[in-house]
C-alpha positions in Angstrom: 87.1 66.8 135.1 89.0 68.8 132.6 91.1 70.1 135.1 92.0 66.8 136.4 92.9 65.5 132.9 95.2 68.4 131.9 97.0 67.7 135.4 97.3 64.1 134.3 98.5 64.7 130.9 100.9 67.5 132.1 102.4 65.1 134.9 103.3 62.6 132.0 104.1 64.7 129.1 105.8 67.8 131.1 105.4 71.4 129.9 107.6 73.3 128.1 107.4 76.6 126.7 110.3 76.2 124.3 110.5 73.6 121.5 112.4 70.6 122.6 112.7 67.2 120.8 110.7 64.3 122.5 112.1 60.8 123.0 110.7 60.0 119.7 112.8 62.7 118.2 109.6 65.0 117.2 110.1 68.5 117.7 107.4 69.3 120.5 106.1 72.2 122.5 103.6 73.1 125.1 102.2 70.0 126.7 103.9 67.2 124.0 102.4 69.0 120.9 104.3 67.4 118.1 104.7 70.5 116.0 106.7 68.8 113.7 103.8 66.2 112.4 100.8 68.2 113.4 102.1 71.8 113.0 99.3 74.2 114.4 95.7 75.6 113.2 94.9 78.8 111.9 93.3 79.8 114.9 96.2 78.8 117.2 98.5 80.9 114.8 96.1 83.6 115.2 96.2 83.3 118.9 99.7 83.8 119.1 99.9 86.6 116.7 97.5 88.2 119.0 99.8 88.0 122.1 103.0 88.8 120.0 101.2 91.9 118.9 100.2 93.0 122.5 103.6 92.3 123.7 105.1 94.4 120.9 102.5 97.2 122.0 103.6 97.0 125.6 107.0 97.1 124.5 106.6 100.3 122.3 104.6 102.0 125.3 107.7 101.6 127.2 109.7 103.4 124.4 107.0 106.1 123.5 105.1 107.9 126.2 102.6 109.0 123.9 102.4 105.4 121.5 98.8 105.4 121.5 98.4 108.8 120.2 100.5 108.1 117.2 99.0 108.0 114.0 97.8 104.5 113.0 100.4 104.3 109.8 103.3 105.1 112.2 102.3 102.6 115.1 101.6 99.7 112.5 105.2 100.7 110.9 106.5 100.3 114.4 104.7 97.1 115.7 106.1 95.3 112.4 109.7 96.5 112.9 109.7 95.6 116.7 107.8 92.6 115.7 110.5 91.5 113.1 113.7 92.7 115.3 112.7 92.2 118.7 113.1 94.6 121.3 116.7 94.7 121.6 117.5 95.2 118.0 114.9 97.7 117.8 116.3 100.0 120.4 119.3 100.3 118.3 117.6 102.4 115.8 118.1 105.5 118.0 117.8 108.2 115.4 114.6 106.6 114.2 113.2 106.8 117.6 114.1 110.0 118.3 113.1 111.2 115.0 109.4 109.4 116.1 109.2 111.3 119.5 110.2 114.5 117.5 107.1 113.8 115.5 109.8 114.0 112.4 108.1 111.1 110.3 110.1 111.8 107.2 113.6 111.3 109.1 112.2 108.6 110.6 111.4 106.8 107.3 114.7 108.1 106.1 116.6 106.2 109.2 114.9 103.2 108.6 115.6 102.9 104.9 119.1 103.8 105.6 119.8 101.0 107.8 121.4 97.5 107.5 117.9 95.7 108.6 116.4 97.3 105.1 119.0 95.7 103.0 118.3 92.3 104.9 114.5 92.4 104.7 113.9 94.2 101.4 110.1 94.6 100.7 109.0 94.8 104.3 111.3 97.9 104.9 109.6 99.2 101.7 106.4 98.8 103.2 107.4 100.1 106.5 109.1 103.1 105.0 105.9 103.8 103.0 103.9 103.6 106.2 106.1 106.3 107.9 106.1 108.5 105.0 102.0 108.1 104.5 101.4 110.2 107.4 103.3 113.1 105.5 100.6 112.6 102.5 98.1 112.2 105.0 98.6 115.5 106.6 98.9 117.6 103.5 95.5 115.9 102.4 94.1 116.7 105.8 95.4 120.5 105.5 93.7 120.4 102.1 90.5 119.3 103.1 90.7 121.8 106.1 91.2 124.6 103.5 88.5 123.4 101.4 86.1 123.2 104.3 87.0 126.7 105.7 86.4 128.1 102.1 83.3 126.7 102.3 82.2 127.6 105.9 83.4 131.1 104.7 81.2 131.3 101.5 78.2 129.6 103.5 76.8 133.3 104.9 77.2 134.6 101.3 75.0 131.6 100.0 72.3 132.4 102.8 72.4 135.8 101.8 71.8 134.9 98.1 68.7 133.0 99.3 67.3 135.7 101.1 67.5 138.3 98.7 
């Protein structure tokens, strides 16, 4: 029955994937959804966000062959940028994109920071730049942990020797 009901309502309301004004002058989308008066629910907003994030990821996978292998902070920064800019404007960040491909995240952060976009979006840009820079700090922290672990491993036989004697 639900399919018949949907078909019946669509027949009379129509289906529009872009906003339009209905005969009553209300901003409407989809199948007669009056978004001007009714808005959308939190769940609907999250559903749309999930779809948009999925689209952004697919677009970035077309730009970066190894996108899924990039550090998480870099992925988040790039998804946020393409979400905000759209693919066409994002692709204008040629030097930043090349820096990401070269794994030069410091240069990528500088390219983002020195853009016209950064002046337009303010705090959003600061947050993206911080994510791009954060990888450097995570790498340094990982190297420090690695050195500590290496020292512990190197000292471990001496510790065993101490207990044996």
